Legacy VTK file of the C-alpha trace (Angstrom):
# vtk DataFile Version 3.0
C-alpha trace
ASCII
DATASET POLYDATA
POINTS 425 float
-0.003 0.146 0.103
1.431 3.462 -0.998
1.350 6.236 1.737
0.191 8.963 0.391
1.754 12.690 1.077
-0.256 15.507 2.590
-1.464 17.878 0.261
0.582 20.558 1.175
3.546 19.033 0.694
5.990 19.709 -2.181
9.390 18.280 -2.471
10.589 21.752 -4.497
9.566 23.387 -1.688
13.168 25.751 -1.386
13.214 25.770 2.468
13.405 22.175 3.388
11.326 20.454 5.558
8.525 23.860 5.356
5.379 22.343 3.939
3.780 24.543 1.292
1.064 26.060 3.588
3.199 27.509 6.009
5.379 28.800 3.143
2.338 30.561 1.636
2.085 32.110 5.128
5.381 32.759 5.051
5.311 35.007 1.661
1.313 36.798 3.077
3.425 38.506 6.260
6.560 39.276 5.052
5.652 42.209 3.019
3.426 43.345 5.574
6.559 42.982 8.033
8.709 45.116 5.548
5.927 47.506 5.606
5.363 47.615 9.254
9.407 48.149 9.018
9.028 51.316 6.605
6.577 52.663 8.829
8.756 52.295 12.135
11.999 53.867 10.266
9.961 56.809 8.858
8.298 57.733 12.517
11.961 57.012 13.790
13.251 59.339 11.481
10.519 62.004 12.335
12.091 61.485 16.193
15.194 61.705 15.426
14.176 64.679 13.187
12.784 66.463 16.785
15.747 65.604 18.639
18.027 67.207 16.352
16.114 70.233 15.962
16.448 70.065 19.747
20.103 69.900 19.626
21.218 72.199 17.258
19.062 75.194 19.069
20.278 74.231 22.401
24.257 74.447 21.172
23.388 77.489 18.642
22.267 79.582 22.289
23.955 77.467 25.105
27.390 79.565 24.902
25.448 82.914 24.677
22.918 82.039 27.375
25.860 81.262 29.518
27.845 84.460 29.072
24.573 86.195 29.863
24.363 84.398 33.312
28.102 84.156 33.945
29.522 86.603 36.411
33.338 84.869 35.372
32.515 84.922 31.596
35.196 81.807 31.278
32.785 79.699 31.996
30.289 80.532 29.490
30.601 77.483 27.136
30.281 75.635 30.519
25.991 74.874 29.524
27.198 73.196 26.117
29.870 71.105 27.981
27.373 70.075 30.110
24.919 68.692 27.410
27.710 66.446 26.054
28.820 65.687 29.817
24.597 64.490 30.642
24.846 62.649 27.590
28.135 60.420 27.991
26.739 59.997 31.718
23.426 58.589 30.707
24.404 56.651 27.494
24.822 53.228 29.304
21.825 53.677 31.952
19.763 54.472 29.000
20.564 51.465 27.366
19.998 49.144 30.256
17.302 50.881 30.978
15.867 49.824 27.339
16.835 46.417 27.520
14.988 45.821 30.581
11.752 47.836 29.985
11.620 48.109 25.834
12.641 50.836 23.467
9.112 52.118 23.681
9.274 53.402 27.152
12.665 54.002 27.383
12.003 56.840 24.230
9.043 58.373 26.228
10.929 58.524 29.405
13.994 59.906 27.607
11.487 62.623 26.135
9.834 63.445 29.312
13.661 64.063 30.516
13.615 66.166 27.715
11.015 68.474 28.735
11.875 68.352 32.348
15.074 69.540 31.366
13.695 72.176 29.156
11.276 73.747 31.395
14.483 73.979 34.450
16.006 76.011 31.786
13.344 78.416 31.501
13.071 78.755 34.883
16.961 79.362 35.275
16.623 81.764 32.621
13.748 83.469 34.554
15.555 83.457 37.000
18.821 84.722 36.125
20.679 81.782 37.313
23.733 80.468 35.711
23.927 77.028 37.631
20.639 76.089 37.615
21.132 76.852 33.657
23.913 74.361 33.879
22.067 71.775 35.475
18.771 72.215 32.814
21.131 71.392 30.126
22.729 68.384 32.123
19.189 67.060 32.153
19.038 68.024 28.779
21.844 65.918 28.214
20.179 62.844 29.092
17.101 63.081 26.546
19.854 63.399 24.211
21.291 59.863 25.410
18.292 57.645 24.848
17.612 59.811 21.700
20.588 58.532 19.888
19.089 54.875 19.915
16.592 55.463 17.512
19.044 54.317 14.790
19.506 51.290 17.080
15.775 50.557 16.988
15.478 50.690 13.209
18.361 47.980 13.090
15.984 46.460 15.849
12.959 46.097 13.499
14.295 45.909 9.892
15.528 42.425 8.437
19.272 41.493 7.749
19.032 43.297 3.971
17.023 46.587 5.338
19.222 47.146 8.260
22.026 49.527 7.269
19.717 51.421 5.242
17.468 51.546 7.901
19.783 53.362 10.015
20.736 55.646 7.311
17.187 56.588 7.103
16.700 57.838 10.248
19.684 59.869 10.404
18.113 61.785 7.432
16.096 63.080 10.567
18.956 65.305 11.023
18.901 67.017 7.987
15.268 68.668 9.137
16.827 69.114 12.750
19.599 70.885 10.975
17.991 73.092 8.593
14.513 74.141 11.264
17.213 74.582 14.660
19.093 77.832 13.499
15.826 79.586 12.224
13.964 78.131 14.830
16.835 79.552 17.492
16.770 83.324 15.251
12.929 83.843 15.492
12.512 82.793 19.211
15.626 84.071 21.202
13.719 87.212 21.525
10.404 86.098 21.416
9.884 87.435 25.600
11.489 89.953 27.404
13.726 87.600 28.888
16.483 86.815 26.390
16.581 83.258 25.346
13.340 82.151 26.918
11.222 81.636 23.998
13.789 79.362 22.296
14.284 77.202 25.184
10.391 76.958 25.861
10.611 75.858 21.815
12.351 72.886 22.717
9.388 71.484 25.222
6.873 71.794 21.916
9.359 69.210 19.986
9.269 67.184 22.822
5.638 66.985 22.702
5.857 66.141 19.038
8.061 63.871 20.255
5.741 62.157 22.614
3.074 61.991 19.651
5.511 60.478 17.283
6.493 57.757 19.383
2.442 56.567 20.209
2.058 55.474 16.604
5.769 53.032 16.832
5.475 49.386 17.242
9.024 48.157 18.466
8.819 44.914 19.729
9.183 44.201 23.357
12.060 43.040 24.665
12.570 39.163 24.131
13.115 35.733 26.793
16.431 35.588 25.157
17.463 39.238 25.251
16.514 39.223 29.057
17.800 36.074 29.919
20.006 34.579 28.005
23.940 34.413 28.864
26.123 37.739 28.479
29.798 37.722 27.878
31.893 40.300 29.671
32.437 43.768 28.354
36.228 42.901 28.207
35.235 39.988 25.515
32.864 41.951 23.525
35.296 45.263 23.422
38.115 42.706 22.156
36.466 41.590 19.029
38.138 43.345 15.875
34.899 44.280 14.331
33.820 46.076 17.345
37.179 47.847 18.086
37.187 49.202 14.188
33.157 50.193 14.557
33.933 52.103 17.829
37.446 53.809 15.973
35.350 54.913 13.061
32.031 56.326 15.122
34.466 57.642 17.601
37.439 59.373 15.935
35.553 60.085 13.058
32.910 62.225 15.142
35.933 63.761 17.017
37.510 64.635 13.696
34.294 65.967 12.434
33.869 67.960 15.650
37.559 69.161 16.601
36.887 71.055 12.825
33.720 72.006 13.192
33.363 73.820 16.088
36.421 76.099 15.410
35.588 76.948 11.796
33.512 79.858 12.831
36.394 81.400 15.057
38.882 80.908 12.322
36.493 82.390 9.175
36.149 85.472 11.368
40.136 85.940 12.186
40.390 85.103 8.104
37.910 88.507 7.933
34.655 86.878 6.473
30.906 87.943 8.215
29.392 85.700 10.368
26.934 84.962 7.524
29.635 83.415 5.720
30.146 81.261 8.801
26.579 80.802 9.043
26.130 79.543 5.330
29.389 76.909 5.654
27.796 75.500 8.971
24.548 75.054 7.212
26.005 73.066 4.138
27.993 71.019 6.641
24.827 69.874 8.258
23.535 68.641 4.923
26.554 67.337 4.326
25.806 64.979 7.525
22.586 64.179 7.228
21.591 64.225 3.271
23.964 61.469 2.868
22.151 58.935 4.820
19.137 58.946 1.962
22.356 56.681 0.069
24.794 55.582 2.335
22.806 52.560 3.504
22.341 51.664 -0.150
25.951 52.102 -0.398
27.021 49.435 2.224
24.758 46.977 0.669
26.497 47.325 -2.704
30.194 48.236 -1.564
30.248 46.777 1.718
30.623 48.503 5.356
34.409 49.035 5.329
34.751 50.418 2.028
32.055 52.957 2.370
34.079 53.507 6.023
37.333 54.405 4.091
35.642 56.358 2.201
34.426 58.594 4.961
38.041 58.356 6.219
39.130 60.075 2.792
36.523 62.238 2.620
37.557 63.854 6.163
41.722 63.405 5.233
40.467 65.767 1.607
38.264 67.936 3.934
42.207 68.975 5.781
43.914 69.465 2.184
41.192 71.985 1.502
41.198 73.545 4.609
44.991 73.705 4.563
45.197 74.745 1.212
43.868 78.440 1.766
41.322 80.751 4.280
38.989 81.712 1.395
35.221 81.530 1.497
35.249 78.673 -1.345
37.971 76.473 1.594
35.790 76.591 4.254
32.432 75.535 2.009
34.166 72.804 0.529
36.005 71.331 3.665
33.042 71.632 5.888
30.747 70.085 3.309
33.250 66.918 3.105
33.566 66.759 6.656
29.959 66.616 6.865
30.036 63.716 4.147
33.299 61.958 5.781
31.032 61.726 8.910
28.269 60.321 7.980
29.995 57.161 6.009
31.958 56.640 9.243
29.064 57.028 11.657
26.888 55.092 9.467
29.337 52.590 9.095
30.346 52.494 12.137
26.949 52.047 13.522
26.082 48.662 10.900
29.297 47.495 11.867
28.551 47.057 15.394
24.976 45.413 15.014
27.267 42.041 14.174
29.467 42.395 16.753
26.888 41.223 19.676
24.119 39.091 20.832
20.276 39.528 21.149
21.153 39.332 25.146
23.986 41.770 24.810
22.617 44.731 22.950
21.960 46.836 25.373
26.198 46.929 26.579
27.567 46.679 23.106
25.595 49.805 22.166
25.802 51.530 25.024
29.670 50.907 25.108
29.988 52.088 22.049
27.794 55.419 22.370
29.975 56.470 25.493
32.843 56.304 24.107
31.417 58.360 21.032
30.589 60.722 23.645
33.814 60.856 25.323
35.313 61.500 22.555
33.248 64.280 21.281
33.365 65.899 24.862
37.331 65.572 24.485
37.690 67.231 21.261
35.010 70.133 21.953
37.214 71.189 24.873
40.622 70.702 22.616
39.138 72.757 19.871
39.110 76.164 21.334
42.357 75.099 23.135
44.161 74.240 20.024
42.950 76.880 18.546
43.639 79.629 20.333
47.407 78.331 20.751
48.168 77.260 17.480
45.819 78.663 15.008
43.722 76.831 12.418
46.178 75.448 11.129
47.950 73.421 13.570
44.331 72.706 14.077
44.069 70.707 10.923
47.261 68.665 10.852
46.528 67.900 14.720
43.783 65.866 12.933
45.563 63.658 10.212
47.355 61.136 12.882
44.107 60.367 14.211
42.556 59.697 10.293
45.343 57.488 10.313
44.430 55.582 13.122
41.126 55.275 11.627
42.212 54.218 7.816
44.588 51.559 9.484
41.941 50.208 11.585
39.265 49.404 8.954
42.898 48.414 6.573
43.544 45.950 9.393
39.749 44.164 9.842
39.642 44.529 6.349
43.060 42.465 5.584
41.758 40.131 8.430
38.529 39.094 6.697
40.350 38.467 3.351
42.594 36.061 5.139
39.824 34.388 6.361
37.899 34.026 3.341
40.960 32.822 1.615
41.458 29.748 4.367
LINES 1 426
425 0 1 2 3 4 5 6 7 8 9 10 11 12 13 14 15 16 17 18 19 20 21 22 23 24 25 26 27 28 29 30 31 32 33 34 35 36 37 38 39 40 41 42 43 44 45 46 47 48 49 50 51 52 53 54 55 56 57 58 59 60 61 62 63 64 65 66 67 68 69 70 71 72 73 74 75 76 77 78 79 80 81 82 83 84 85 86 87 88 89 90 91 92 93 94 95 96 97 98 99 100 101 102 103 104 105 106 107 108 109 110 111 112 113 114 115 116 117 118 119 120 121 122 123 124 125 126 127 128 129 130 131 132 133 134 135 136 137 138 139 140 141 142 143 144 145 146 147 148 149 150 151 152 153 154 155 156 157 158 159 160 161 162 163 164 165 166 167 168 169 170 171 172 173 174 175 176 177 178 179 180 181 182 183 184 185 186 187 188 189 190 191 192 193 194 195 196 197 198 199 200 201 202 203 204 205 206 207 208 209 210 211 212 213 214 215 216 217 218 219 220 221 222 223 224 225 226 227 228 229 230 231 232 233 234 235 236 237 238 239 240 241 242 243 244 245 246 247 248 249 250 251 252 253 254 255 256 257 258 259 260 261 262 263 264 265 266 267 268 269 270 271 272 273 274 275 276 277 278 279 280 281 282 283 284 285 286 287 288 289 290 291 292 293 294 295 296 297 298 299 300 301 302 303 304 305 306 307 308 309 310 311 312 313 314 315 316 317 318 319 320 321 322 323 324 325 326 327 328 329 330 331 332 333 334 335 336 337 338 339 340 341 342 343 344 345 346 347 348 349 350 351 352 353 354 355 356 357 358 359 360 361 362 363 364 365 366 367 368 369 370 371 372 373 374 375 376 377 378 379 380 381 382 383 384 385 386 387 388 389 390 391 392 393 394 395 396 397 398 399 400 401 402 403 404 405 406 407 408 409 410 411 412 413 414 415 416 417 418 419 420 421 422 423 424
């Protein structure tokens, strides 16, 4: 007697052992999953836009507001530094909080903290208290720390093929923030009799818009594996070649970008160029930072993450060469534009490479340490930029960036050779 196989069985089914009925269900749900992923990525990009609007507005005004309140004018940049310090201190706790309670809860808590920080800044301006302003900006840095995980949330909801593009597309939100932020600060800083109060109050509005966007995002809750699977020690995760190169590209690339960007308006002023020219250069620099995100993910998918990161290092090196070749407006414009594009390739590439370095249960550890090192490098470069500029000038500041870029290039080449040797074996 011949045994009849079930009607849904098909030996030609491309997945071994998977009945065709189940295969049809997979085919039906896959487009829906992709559609949901794209919706989440679009909403996360909107949240990123609000975050960067707050960031750029705050950075544009922090030093000026600090100068207006500080008795010792040497401390006027302390609020701006406090913003970076607050983010650095909160990066790891934010990551572990989201591991325990989920991305969506974490983003809501972080945004609520942002509202509290902006309200504290408004109170500081109303009471003319410099130290209360520093405290408020420090709290806003916590909001920034939570917001840095929007790009990782995009990676969580995306398929392997869509992951690099999802990370890249979320960062396009920064383009909106970079354009709106400077314009917003112009129109709101004198909105009330107390200087800068209107600008800081506007930060609350953008946080409220973020909460509305978050209500429509659907990010899966942490899985059982993410919460309870064994986690390797941090030293084991950090010692991986891919992790080392991911952090080197992201952190040092960010550090070089911040080092040169921070000093550019001062250098242009010393070269006799008006503030309007500096504002134009910085605006195009921000466009260079975030506009490539529309296609960086596609470039990574086509050419590989290490190739794109190496291109980012090369663009930042070209920026230094152009900056050293003259002091005309065109030199600053081209240098800062290429600096922005180079940062984008290194930052998106480093984030994408990082996703290869951890298990699901290690996500909070690895992502938190990565961003902590990025913020630590950024804080160091912010502090060093003014120091090097005042002591050694614009030329030496650019020369100082070259050894750092050489380290980035050597790290990327080292990992590429390691991977090529592994394939050959």
